Backbone as a ProteinNet text record, in pm:
[ID]
protein_1_A
[PRIMARY]
MATSAPVRARRDGGAPARRRAARGSRLGPGVWLPTAVAVLTVGLGWSAVAADQPYLLPPLSEVGAILVEDPLLFLSNAWSTLSIALLGVACGAGTAFVLALLMSEIPVLRRAVMPLAVVLNVTPVVALAPALVVAFGFGMTPKVIVTAIITFFPVLINVTTGLRSVSLPVLHVFSTLHASRLEVLLRLRIPSSLPYTLAALRVVFPLSIVGAVVAEFVAAGSSSGLGTMIRNAAATARLEYVYAAVACLAVMGVLMLALITLVERRLLFWHESQQRTPS
[TERTIARY]
2676.4	2761.9	2720.8	2659.7	2620.5	2506.8	2426.9	2310.8	2341.2	2461.7	2490.2	2502.9	2561.9	2580.4	2448.4	2349.1	2221.6	2151	2161.1	2095.7	2158.4	2294.2	2361.8	2325.5	2313.1	2275.9	2137.7	2045.9	1911.8	1909.3	1991.3	1995.7	2055.4	2163.7	2224.8	2134.3	2059.7	1973.1	1850.5	1820.9	1703	1723.1	1849.6	1875.3	1842	1889.7	1849.9	1699.5	1634.1	1488.1	1422	1472.4	1414.8	1442.2	1563.5	1592.9	1504.5	1482	1393.1	1251.3	1207.8	1073	1062.2	1171.4	1168.8	1164.3	1244.9	1241.1	1104.5	1045.2	913.2	808.1	819.9	722.5	739.4	866.9	888.3	840.6	838.3	796.8	655.8	585.9	454.2	350	231	125.1	85.2	98.9	63.4	150.1	268.3	358.4	330.3	325.3	314.9	171.4	79	-58.3	-126	-117.2	-180.4	-124.3	8.6	68.3	20.3	12.9	-33.8	-177.6	-261.3	-402.2	-411.5	-329.5	-332.8	-287.7	-178.3	-129.6	-231.7	-293.3	-395	-515.1	-556.6	-669.5	-638.7	-517.7	-479.3	-472	-418.4	-409.8	-546.4	-639.5	-775.2	-843.6	-826.4	-885	-824.9	-692.7	-625.2	-681	-693.2	-742	-885.1	-966.5	-1104.5	-1109.8	-1029.3	-1028	-969.4	-863.2	-800.6	-893.7	-976.1	-1070.7	-1179.9	-1217.8	-1326	-1273.9	-1152.6	-1094.4	-951	-934.4	-798.6	-711.5	-770.7	-691.8	-652.7	-703.8	-666.9	-555.5	-569.5	-468.5	-447.5	-323	-298.4	-313.6	-348.1	-354.2	-218.1	-221.1	-95.2	-18.9	-89.7	-21.7	62.5	13.6	91	213.5	198.4	311.9	419.6	377	472.5	537.4	460.3	516.2	622.8	601.2	701	831	819.3	939.6	1014.5	939.7	1002.9	1063.4	998	1044.1	1177	1194.4	1315.8	1370.4	1421.4	1469.8	1594	1679.1	1800.7	1769.2	1661.1	1621.5	1592.5	1518.6	1483.3	1602.6	1686.7	1804	1901.9	1924.5	2018.6	1966	1836.8	1779	1769.9	1744	1741.7	1879	1984.5	2119.2	2152.3	2106.9	2130.5	2063.8	1939.5	1868.9	1932.6	1970.2	2029.8	2163.8	2243.8	2372.5	2354.7	2254.9	2226.1	2180.9	2094.8	2044.7	2156.6	2245.4	2353.3	2453.5	2486.6	2576.9	2512	2382.8	2313.1	2309.8	2286.2	2288.2	2427.5	2529.2	2665.7	2701.3	2664.3	2695.6	2609	2477.3	2386.6	2399.4	2393.6	2401.3	2540.8	2645.6	2781.1	2805.4	2762	2776	2696	2575.8	2491.7	2553.9	2613.3	2673.7	2793.1	2881	2997.2	2953.3	2854.1	2805.4	2741	2669.1	2608.4	2715.5	2826.1	2935.9	2994.2	3014.3	3067.6	2969.5	2841.5	2741.4	2728.2	2751.2	2743.2	2856.5	2969.3	3084.4	3092.6	3027.6	3034.5	2891.2	2837.2	2697.2	2669.7	2768.6	2747.5	2722	2794.2	2772.7	2632.9	2582.8	2447.8	2344.4	2359.6	2264.1	2272	2387.9	2402	2351.6	2375.7	2347.9	2204.8	2148.7	2017.9	1908.2	1900.1	1797.3	1814.6	1940.6	1964.3	1923.7	1948.2	1908.3	1756.5	1687	1539.7	1488.5	1547.4	1506.8	1531.4	1646.5	1676.2	1577.7	1536.4	1444.1	1306	1259.1	1123.7	1120.9	1237.7	1240.7	1208.4	1111.9	1081.5	1203.8	1256.9	1380.2	1356.9	1231	1200.3	1228.2	1206.3	1230.3	1378.6	1464.3	1608.4	1670.5	1603.8	1663.6	1699.3	1612.4	1653.5	1776.5	1784.5	1901.8	2027.5	2013.4	2128.9	2175.6	2081.8	2119.4	2197.7	2152.9	2224.6	2365	2375.5	2504.4	2600.9	2548.9	2637.4	2624.4	2542.5	2532.9	2428.2	2431.6	2328.1	2370.1	2476.7	2522.3	2454.4	2527.1	2472.1	2476.7	2561.9	2585.1	2458.5	2375.4	2254.6	2158.8	2151.6	2062.7	2113.7	2244.6	2302.3	2280.2	2293.2	2272.5	2128.2	2033.7	1892.2	1867.5	1920.8	1903.6	1970.7	2088.5	2160	2081.7	2020.3	1940.7	1822.3	1758.4	1641.7	1680.7	1797.4	1838.1	1917.8	1950.8	2038.1	1969	1850.4	1788.8	1751.2	1688.8	1655.6	1777.3	1889.2	2010.2	2063.9	2063.7	2114.5	2034.5	1902.4	1818.3	1835.1	1832	1840.8	1976.9	2084	2217.1	2239.6	2194.4	2207.4	2132.9	2012.1	1935	2004.9	2058.3	2127.4	2252.3	2328.3	2450.1	2420.7	2302.8	2267.4	2186.1	2152.3	2067.8	2152.4	2261.9	2350.2	2297.1	2302.5	2258.6	2348.8	2288.3	2366.1	2449.8	2398.2	2486.1	2609.7	2593.9	2710.6	2806.4	2752.1	2837.3	2913.5	2849.5	2918.3	3029.8	3008.9	3114.6	3235.3	3212.1	3322.1	3393.8	3316.1	3379.3	3463.5	3413	3489.6	3621.1	3620.3	3742	3830.9	3792.5	3869.7	3888.4	3781.1	3786.8	3787.3	3861.8	3866.2	3739	3719.7	3600.9	3602.7	3721.9	3730.9	3694.1	3737.3	3702.1	3552.6	3494.1	3349.2	3274.1	3325.5	3259.6	3268.7	3388.7	3409.1	3352.2	3360	3322.5	3181.3	3121.5	2989.5	2887.7	2917.2	2814.6	2785	2887.7	2863.2	2795.1	2840	2763.4	2619.7	2597	2459.9	2372.7	2436	2359.3	2335.8	2395.6	2384.3	2239.4	2154.7	2013.9	1944.3	1972.7	1911.6	1964.9	2094.2	2152.8	2094.1	2083.4	2028	1879.4	1808.2	1667.1	1654.4	1746.3	1744.4	1776.4	1871.2	1906.5	1791.3	1711.5	1593.4	1496.1	1498.1	1409.9	1473.2	1600.5	1659.8	1704.2	1732	1770.3	1654.7	1534.1	1423.8	1389.7	1405.2	1376.4	1472	1592.6	1687.4	1638.2	1565.5	1506.1	1407.1	1325.9	1231	1306.7	1413.8	1490.8	1552.1	1603.9	1664.8	1560.6	1442.1	1336.4	1287.9	1270.2	1229.7	1334.2	1461.7	1568	1563.5	1536.5	1526.6	1403.9	1296.4	1176.9	1206.4	1270.7	1279	1409.6	1511.7	1641.2	1635.6	1662.1	1661.3	1779.7	1757.8	1865.7	1887	1800.2	1815.7	1779.7	1870.3	1848.9	1838.3	1860.6	1853.1	1793.9	1759.6	1698.5	1550.9	1501	1360.1	1268.6	1311.8	1230.3	1214.3	1323.1	1314.8	1226.4	1237.4	1152.3	1004.1	973	834.4	783.5	866.8	825.7	800.3	888.6	871.9	754.7	739.1	629	494.6	486.4	361	325.5	426.9	400.4	342.1	371.9	319.1	209.9	158.3	46.3	76.1	201.1	235.8	236.2	117.8	102.6	171.1	180.2	244.8	392.6	459.7	598.3	607.3	509.8	508.3	502	407.4	389.4	497.7	555.6	669.1	787.8	812.1	919.5	887.9	762	722	744.5	715.6	739.9	888.8	974.2	1119	1161.6	1105.9	1139.1	1094.3	976.1	926.7	1017.4	1061.4	1152.1	1284.4	1336.4	1460.7	1445.6	1334.6	1312.9	1300.2	1229.6	1213.4	1347.7	1428.6	1559.4	1651.6	1649	1731.9	1686.5	1555.8	1504.1	1538.7	1530	1565.5	1713.2	1798.4	1941.6	1971.7	1911	1933.3	1877.5	1763.6	1706.2	1798.1	1858.1	1952.1	2075.1	2129.7	2244.8	2207.8	2087.9	2043.2	2034	1983.5	1974.2	2111.1	2206.8	2340.8	2413.6	2399.8	2474.4	2407.8	2275.6	2202	2139.3	2207.1	2152.7	2141	2219.6	2220.3	2111.2	2054.3	1960.4	1821.8	1749	1617	1517.3	1542.6	1451.9	1455.8	1564.3	1578.2	1539.4	1498.6	1457.4	1314.3	1293.6	1160.8	1078.7	959.5	869.3	779.9	747.6	663.4	524	471.8	340.1	230.6
5812.5	5930.5	6032.5	5985.2	6077.6	6167.3	6121.3	6201	6293.2	6284.2	6365.5	6513.4	6548.5	6689	6761.5	6704.5	6773.6	6790.8	6687.7	6699.3	6811.5	6820	6926.5	7062.3	7070.9	7198	7241	7141.2	7178.2	7224.9	7159.7	7201	7340.8	7367.2	7499.2	7607.3	7573.9	7673.5	7703.8	7618.5	7643.6	7753.3	7775.1	7876.4	8017.3	8062.5	8196.7	8211.8	8106.1	8114.8	8135.7	8063.7	8082	8222.3	8275.3	8411.3	8513.5	8493.4	8586.4	8576.5	8455.9	8440.1	8506.5	8496.4	8560.2	8712.3	8766.5	8911.9	8955.7	8874.3	8909.9	8909.2	8811.9	8806.8	8924.6	8971.6	9085.9	9215.6	9224.1	9346.8	9338.8	9232	9213.7	9305.4	9311.6	9398.4	9364.3	9238.7	9201.6	9267.6	9320.4	9385.4	9535	9602.4	9747.9	9799	9718.1	9768.4	9800.3	9715.6	9753.8	9883.2	9902.3	10026.4	10146.8	10131	10241.5	10278.7	10178.1	10204.5	10274.1	10229.6	10292.2	10437.5	10463.9	10601.4	10688.7	10637.1	10713.9	10743.5	10647.2	10667.7	10775.2	10768.8	10870.1	11008	11014.8	11142.9	11202.2	11117	11166.9	11212.9	11135.2	11176.7	11305.9	11319.8	11444.7	11562.5	11546.8	11656	11694.3	11595.1	11624.5	11704.1	11663.7	11736.1	11875.1	11886.8	12017.2	12113.5	12062.1	12149.3	12199.6	12116.6	12153.9	12225.7	12186.3	12244.7	12291	12404.6	12448.2	12483	12511.2	12541.4	12415.9	12301.5	12175.5	12105.9	12099.5	12039.4	12130.2	12157.2	12236	12148.3	12203.8	12123.7	12064	11944.7	11879.2	11959.1	12031	12112.8	12221.9	12281.1	12383.6	12324	12205.4	12138.9	12107.4	12054.9	12026.4	12151.9	12260.2	12385.5	12440.9	12427.8	12474.6	12396.5	12265.7	12183.4	12217.9	12248.6	12278.9	12419.6	12513.5	12652.5	12671.5	12604.6	12627.1	12493.4	12411	12279.1	12287.5	12389.9	12400.5	12425.1	12494.8	12518.4	12386.3	12300.7	12172.4	12077.4	12082.4	11995.2	12030.4	12159.3	12199.1	12160.7	12182.5	12145.6	11994.1	11923.5	11776.6	11721.6	11780.6	11734.7	11759.3	11872.2	11901.2	11795.9	11760.9	11658.9	11521.7	11490.1	11359.2	11343	11448.3	11437.4	11409.8	11472.5	11444.3	11300.1	11253.8	11117	11014.8	11035.2	10939	10938	11055.2	11060.7	10996.5	11019.5	10958.1	10807.4	10754	10609.5	10553.3	10622.1	10574.2	10567.1	10670.3	10671.2	10573.2	10579.3	10495	10348.4	10314.1	10173.8	10117.7	10198.4	10150.3	10120.5	10211.1	10186.3	10065.4	10051	9937	9805.4	9803.4	9679.9	9638.3	9734	9702.1	9657.6	9726	9688.9	9550.8	9517.8	9385	9276.5	9302.2	9206	9183.2	9290.5	9276.4	9204	9235.4	9170.9	9022.2	8983	8840.4	8759.9	8826.2	8758	8773.9	8877.3	8905.1	8910.9	8800.6	8800.6	8902.2	8927.6	9026	9163.9	9197.2	9325.5	9334.9	9222.9	9223.8	9249.7	9185	9205.5	9346.8	9410.8	9546.4	9652	9630.7	9734.2	9728	9608.4	9596.8	9675.1	9672.4	9757.2	9905.3	9951.7	10092.9	10125.7	10031.7	10053.5	10059.8	9977.4	9980.2	10113.7	10160.7	10290.4	10402.2	10399.3	10500.7	10493.3	10372.2	10356.4	10411.4	10395.9	10440.9	10586.2	10650	10791.2	10877.2	10969.1	11056.3	11140.4	11113.6	11180.9	11329.3	11366.8	11509	11587.1	11522.7	11591.8	11613.6	11533.1	11547.4	11653	11685.8	11775.2	11912.1	11979.7	12111	12103.1	11997.3	11982.8	11956.6	11882.7	11857.2	11985.1	12071.5	12200	12284.6	12284.3	12359.7	12303.4	12170.1	12106.5	12116.3	12103.6	12092.1	12207.8	12306.9	12421.9	12405	12496.4	12503.3	12440.3	12364.8	12303.9	12170.8	12084.4	11954.7	11852	11874.5	11771.5	11727.7	11816.5	11768.1	11695.6	11736.2	11668.2	11528.2	11513.9	11382.3	11291.1	11345	11264.1	11216.4	11303.8	11264	11152.5	11166.8	11063.4	10933.3	10942.7	10822.8	10750.2	10823.3	10759.6	10685.6	10744.3	10680.9	10552.9	10550.8	10435	10332.4	10361.7	10274.4	10144.1	10152.6	10035.8	9926	9955.7	9845.2	9765.4	9833.4	9761.7	9678.1	9731.9	9657.4	9529.4	9538	9421.4	9318.1	9361.5	9266.2	9198	9275.6	9215.7	9121.4	9158.9	9069.7	8939.4	8948.7	8827.5	8743.3	8809	8734.3	8664.7	8731.1	8669.6	8549.3	8547.7	8437.2	8329.2	8350.2	8253.4	8157.4	8113.5	8020.5	7878.9	7801.7	7663	7583.3	7513.6	7436.4	7326.5	7250.2	7150.4	7211.4	7326.7	7392.1	7439.6	7492.6	7535.6	7418.3	7301.1	7181.2	7139.5	7156.7	7125.5	7216.1	7345.5	7437.1	7398.9	7356.3	7313.1	7188.6	7097.3	6975.8	7007.9	7111.4	7152	7242.4	7263.7	7346.1	7488.3	7543	7680.9	7776.5	7882.6	7982.6	8066.9	8145	8230.5	8335.1	8384.7	8482.2	8417.9	8295.4	8226.5	8198	8158.4	8135.4	8264.8	8374.5	8503.5	8546.4	8537.4	8588.5	8496.3	8365.3	8270.4	8215.5	8233.6	8174.4	8276.8	8344.9	8431.4	8554.1	8622.2	8741	8705.8	8602.7	8565.4	8524.6	8457.1	8417.5	8537.9	8644.2	8763.3	8858.4	8831.6	8924.2	8947.7	8845	8873.4	8963.3	8944	9027.7	9171	9185.1	9318.1	9396.7	9332.5	9402.1	9430.8	9341.7	9370.1	9493.3	9507.4	9626.8	9751.7	9741.8	9858.1	9898.8	9802.2	9836.7	9921.2	9904.8	9984.6	10119.1	10117.1	10238.3	10338.3	10295.4	10393.4	10489.1	10439.3	10535.7	10604.4	10532.4	10594	10708.1	10701.5	10810.7	10941.6	10933.3	11054.9	11116.2	11030.6	11079	11144.1	11077.5	11134.5	11268.4	11281.8	11409	11520.3	11487.2	11589.4	11629.4	11530.9	11562.3	11650.6	11618.3	11699.8	11842.3	11858.4	11993.3	12066.4	11993.3	12056.1	12118.9	12041.6	12080.7	12148.7	12138.3	12199.5	12348.7	12427.2	12572	12614.4	12719.3	12772.6	12702.4	12607.4	12536.6	12628.8	12638.1	12729.8	12659.8	12529.2	12455.9	12319.2	12250.2	12118.7	12122.2	12008.8	12001.1	12014.4	11965.2	11982	12128	12204.8	12348.2	12416.6	12375.3	12432.7	12405.5	12283.7	12249.7	12332.2	12346.1	12424.2	12569.7	12629.9	12770.7	12789.6	12696.8	12709.8	12690	12598	12577.6	12699.2	12765.7	12884.8	12998.3	13001.2	13105.9	13054.2	12932.5	12874.1	12856.6	12827.2	12797.3	12645.6	12591.3	12446.4	12381.8	12454.2	12393.9	12365.4	12452	12426.1	12310.2	12302.5	12193.4	12058.8	12044.2	11914.7	11887.4	11992.1	11970.2	11915.2	11967.6	11914.8	11773	11746.1	11610.1	11512.8	11556.2	11471	11440.1	11540	11516.1	11415	11426.5	11331.3	11190.3	11179.9	11048.9	10984.9	11064.7	11013	10968.7	11046.7	11009.8	10878.5	10861.8	10738	10617.5	10634.1	10522.8	10484.2	10584.1	10554.7	10484.6	10526.4	10460.9	10317.2	10296	10160.3	10073.8	10129.9	10053.9	10018	10108.1	10079.8	9964.9	9967.3	9859.6	9728.1	9731.9	9609.9	9551.1	9637.6	9589.8	9525.4	9590.5	9533.6	9400.4	9393	9268.9	9156.1	9184.6	9080.6	9035.9	9129.7	9093.9	9010	9045.7	8978.2	8850.2	8844.9	8731.3	8646.5	8635.3	8552.3	8406.6	8368.1	8230.3	8203.8	8308.6	8293.5	8257.7	8182	8136.1	8250.8	8364.5	8477.9	8538.5	8513.9	8566.1	8466	8347.6	8246.9	8274.2	8287	8316.6	8188.4	8196.6	8082.1	8094.8	7986.1	7993.8	8042.6	8133	8190.4	8104.1
951.5	952.4	849.4	739.7	633.4	675.9	771.7	812.8	929	986.8	1105.7	1071.5	956.4	920.4	900.8	824.7	812.1	946.1	1032.5	1162.4	1243	1237.7	1309.7	1251.6	1122.9	1060	1102.7	1110.5	1152.2	1297.6	1379.9	1519.6	1533.9	1460.9	1469.2	1412.2	1308.1	1247.8	1330.8	1430	1512.1	1614.2	1657.2	1759.4	1711.9	1593.8	1548	1533	1490.3	1476	1611.4	1713.5	1846.9	1899.5	1871.8	1916.6	1847	1717.1	1645.7	1699.2	1732.7	1788.2	1924.4	2007.1	2138.7	2125.3	2030.4	2009.5	1959.3	1872.1	1822.2	1931.2	2024.6	2134.4	2228.7	2248.3	2336.2	2272.9	2139.5	2072.2	2014.4	2045.9	1989.2	2051.4	1991.6	2045	2187.4	2226.4	2362	2467.1	2427.1	2521.6	2529.9	2413.6	2415.8	2410	2360.4	2345	2477.6	2582	2709.5	2767.2	2756.3	2806.6	2726.9	2594	2510.9	2543.2	2564.3	2598.8	2734.2	2831.7	2964.1	2957	2882.5	2870	2799.2	2693.9	2621.5	2711	2792.1	2882.3	2985.4	3043.4	3141.1	3074.7	2953.4	2884.2	2853.4	2810.5	2783.4	2911.5	3018.3	3145.9	3196	3182.3	3221.8	3142.8	3011.7	2927.9	2964.4	2997.1	3035.2	3165.3	3263.9	3390.9	3372.6	3292.3	3270.3	3199.6	3107.6	3037.9	3130.9	3229.1	3321	3444.6	3491.2	3612.5	3582.7	3516.4	3479.5	3599.7	3714.2	3832.6	3910.7	3866.7	3928.6	3851.5	3718.6	3632.7	3512.4	3476.2	3355.4	3231.6	3118	2995	2961.3	2906.6	2869.7	2765	2681.3	2580.4	2645.8	2755.4	2824.3	2891.9	2950.7	3014.2	2909.5	2794.3	2687.9	2633.6	2623.7	2572.4	2665.7	2797.3	2893.7	2878.4	2859.9	2843.6	2715.3	2609.2	2480.7	2480.3	2546.3	2543.6	2616.3	2729.6	2808.8	2858.1	2767.1	2811.4	2899	2877.4	2958.1	3105.1	3133.1	3272	3342	3275.9	3337.1	3338.1	3236.9	3234.7	3346.5	3368.1	3473	3610.9	3632.8	3761.9	3777.7	3667.3	3673.9	3708.1	3652.2	3683.9	3831.4	3884.9	4026.5	4115.1	4082.3	4160.1	4140.6	4017.4	3989.3	4059.4	4065.3	4133.3	4281.8	4342.3	4483.5	4500.3	4410	4419.2	4404.5	4307.8	4284.5	4400.3	4451.5	4566.7	4688.8	4706.1	4818.8	4809.1	4688.2	4669.2	4694.3	4643.2	4661.9	4810.1	4884.8	5027.7	5105.6	5084.6	5161.6	5128.4	4997.3	4956.7	4981	4957.3	4981.8	5128.6	5216.3	5360.3	5403.7	5351.6	5388.2	5343	5223.4	5173.4	5259.3	5290.3	5374.3	5512.5	5568	5700.9	5699.3	5592.3	5582	5574.9	5502.9	5498.9	5638.3	5713.1	5848.1	5939.3	5924.8	6009.4	5979.2	5853.4	5819.5	5880.8	5909.2	5966.7	6117.7	6170.7	6314.7	6368.2	6417.2	6465.2	6575.1	6662	6768.8	6709.5	6602.6	6537.2	6478.9	6422.5	6367	6475.8	6590.1	6698.8	6755.5	6744	6796	6698	6568.1	6468.4	6416.9	6400.8	6337.5	6409.2	6544.3	6608.7	6580.2	6576.7	6545.6	6402.3	6309.7	6171.1	6158.4	6234	6230.8	6284.7	6394.1	6449.8	6349.7	6282.2	6180.8	6065	6029.3	5917	5947.8	6070.3	6104.7	6148.4	6161.6	6198.8	6077	6086.2	5970.7	5933.6	5815.9	5777	5751	5723.5	5703	5830.3	5945.8	6071.9	6097.7	6034.1	6054.2	5963.3	5854	5755.1	5811	5887.3	5940.4	6030.2	6112.7	6198.6	6116.2	6007	5920.7	5852.6	5816.6	5756.9	5857	5983.5	6086.2	6106.8	6099.5	6126.8	6009.2	5885.6	5769.2	5670.9	5698.9	5611.7	5503.2	5404.9	5302.8	5170.4	5167.3	5043.2	5015.9	4943.3	4904.8	5017.8	5116.8	5218.6	5290	5344.4	5412.6	5319.2	5192.9	5098.8	5068.3	5052.9	5028	5147.5	5268.4	5388.3	5396.4	5367	5368.1	5267.4	5147	5045.1	5087.1	5146.9	5191.9	5300.2	5390.8	5496.5	5436.7	5336.6	5275.9	5203	5140.3	5060.9	5141.3	5264.5	5343.2	5383.6	5440.4	5503.7	5404.7	5289.3	5197.1	5152.3	5127	5085.2	5199.9	5319.8	5434.9	5456.9	5453.1	5478	5366.3	5241.3	5129.9	5123.7	5139.2	5131.6	5249.4	5367.4	5483.4	5460.1	5406.4	5376.3	5270.7	5166.2	5061.6	5110.8	5197.3	5249.3	5338.5	5399.4	5489.1	5419.4	5292.2	5221.2	5138	5194	5124.8	5141.5	5034.4	5040.1	5133.9	5228	5325.1	5260.6	5162.9	5099.6	5035	4969.9	4909.2	5017.6	5127.3	5237.3	5297.3	5304.5	5354.3	5259.7	5129.5	5033.8	5056.3	5077.1	5104.3	5233.7	5334.1	5459.3	5438.6	5355.6	5326.5	5257	5173.7	5103	5186.9	5315.2	5408.1	5355.8	5298.7	5251.4	5370.6	5358.6	5465.1	5464.4	5570.6	5578.8	5467.6	5432.8	5324.3	5191.1	5166.7	5042.4	5035.8	5147.7	5150.4	5122.1	5177.4	5155.5	5010.2	4952.8	4817.5	4710.1	4732.3	4627.4	4643.8	4761.7	4783.7	4831.6	4940.3	4999.3	4912.5	4865.3	4782.8	4650.4	4575.5	4455.2	4485.5	4598.6	4633.1	4667.4	4719.2	4756.6	4640.6	4524.4	4411.3	4367.5	4356.8	4320.8	4422.5	4551.3	4654.3	4645.3	4618.5	4608.7	4491.9	4376.6	4259.8	4277.6	4347	4376	4465.5	4561.7	4646.2	4565.8	4472.5	4390.9	4299.7	4255.5	4174.9	4254.7	4385	4471.4	4504.5	4544	4599.7	4493.4	4371.4	4269.9	4238.1	4204.6	4190.9	4322.1	4435	4564.1	4594.9	4541.2	4565	4503.8	4392.9	4335.1	4433.4	4495.3	4596.2	4712.6	4758	4868.2	4834.2	4712.5	4672.2	4665.9	4613.5	4604.6	4743.8	4832.3	4969.6	5036.5	5014.7	5073.5	5020.5	4891.3	4834.6	4886.2	4914.6	4970	5106.7	5193	5333.7	5369.3	5284.5	5316	5286.6	5388.3	5369	5282.3	5205.5	5123.5	4992.2	4956	4829.8	4715	4616.6	4504.5	4370.3	4365	4239.2	4266	4156.2	4169.2	4134.1	4087.4	4049.3	4169.9	4286.1	4405.8	4442.5	4432.5	4458.8	4356.6	4229.9	4126.8	4154.9	4196.1	4227.1	4345	4446.7	4564.6	4527.8	4451.4	4414.3	4318.3	4221	4125.5	4194.4	4290.2	4361.6	4446.8	4501.7	4583.1	4500.5	4370.6	4282.8	4189.7	4215.9	4141.3	3992.8	3958.8	3820	3802	3783.6	3782	3662.2	3551.4	3435.3	3463.3	3540.9	3579.3	3678	3768	3865.6	3794.6	3703.1	3637.7	3533.1	3477.2	3388.3	3466.5	3586.3	3670.4	3716.2	3747.2	3785.7	3670	3548.1	3431.4	3416.8	3440.9	3434.9	3541.4	3660.8	3767.1	3730.1	3669.7	3629.3	3524.6	3428	3325.1	3387.4	3480.6	3547.4	3622.6	3693.7	3767.4	3676.6	3565	3470.2	3408.9	3372.3	3312.6	3411.8	3537	3637.7	3660.4	3663.9	3680.7	3561	3440.5	3320.1	3320	3367.2	3372.4	3467.8	3585.4	3682.1	3629.6	3562.2	3505.5	3399.1	3316.7	3215.3	3279.8	3382.6	3452.9	3516.6	3572.3	3635.4	3534	3416.3	3313.3	3265.4	3260.9	3216.6	3320.4	3446.6	3551.2	3599.4	3593.6	3648.2	3538.5	3424.2	3316.5	3358.4	3459.8	3506.5	3609.9	3666.8	3778.1	3727.6	3808.7	3766.3	3750.5	3816.6	3801.9	3663.4	3587	3451.7	3344	3384.5	3286.6	3244.6	3116	3062.8	3056.1	3112.3	3107	2984.1	2918	2798.9	2835	2753.3	2779.4	2715.7
[MASK]
+++++++++++++++++++++++++++++++++++++++++++++++++++++++++++++++++++++++++++++++++++++++++++++++++++++++++++++++++++++++++++++++++++++++++++++++++++++++++++++++++++++++++++++++++++++++++++++++++++++++++++++++++++++++++++++++++++++++++++++++++++++++++++++++++++++++++++++++++++++++

């Protein structure tokens, strides 16, 4: 009994050490150095091409100067694009999730809806944008619809797969306990589909930025947004504005992906996909 306290102390003291070692491994040179080298290589290559072909690529210094000189211009247009992207994700992903829940419970509905969803997915959404403008006017509605269509199919497929990927032994246990279909859905199928749902959101959140920009490109009457800025700047050969807007879009996409990754780590700490394997 006299030796149990020191042993327990050593065991308890090992956890902080392991956490510090894990943080050190995540922040070590092996993590950030390859990215830094890649970014530096791309920057040097860009500068070399810009010095030789100024009409092909603008110097990075000019792109940075444009961002510094008028940040409110890019922030206001970035917010316009981001609002379209977020509304499109909310509509497209939300509709897809509800429809996937219904399809998991009603097989006839799945057989009826899935072919239509595939047809919608393979239809070039750019071709639908002018008709949507005629139908819904020149406001945000046609742009949100375009973004929602782009983000709809990945969520529908992933959530449907997740809802159907329930372990049969666990499902038999629920049947043995005489669980209702609603209890099976809420306590088993939806939690089992959570990794698939978050994986779909990792795809569609950055993809929503693409959808919003495409909608701004093709929607007539668009007066704000980074896509509109890129279209107008390209028409007047102001490449520094084009690439400054592209840089803003890239930052927005990275931040959205980082946010979803953080949520995924918080919610799926129990899942095997979040377990770190020793290197």
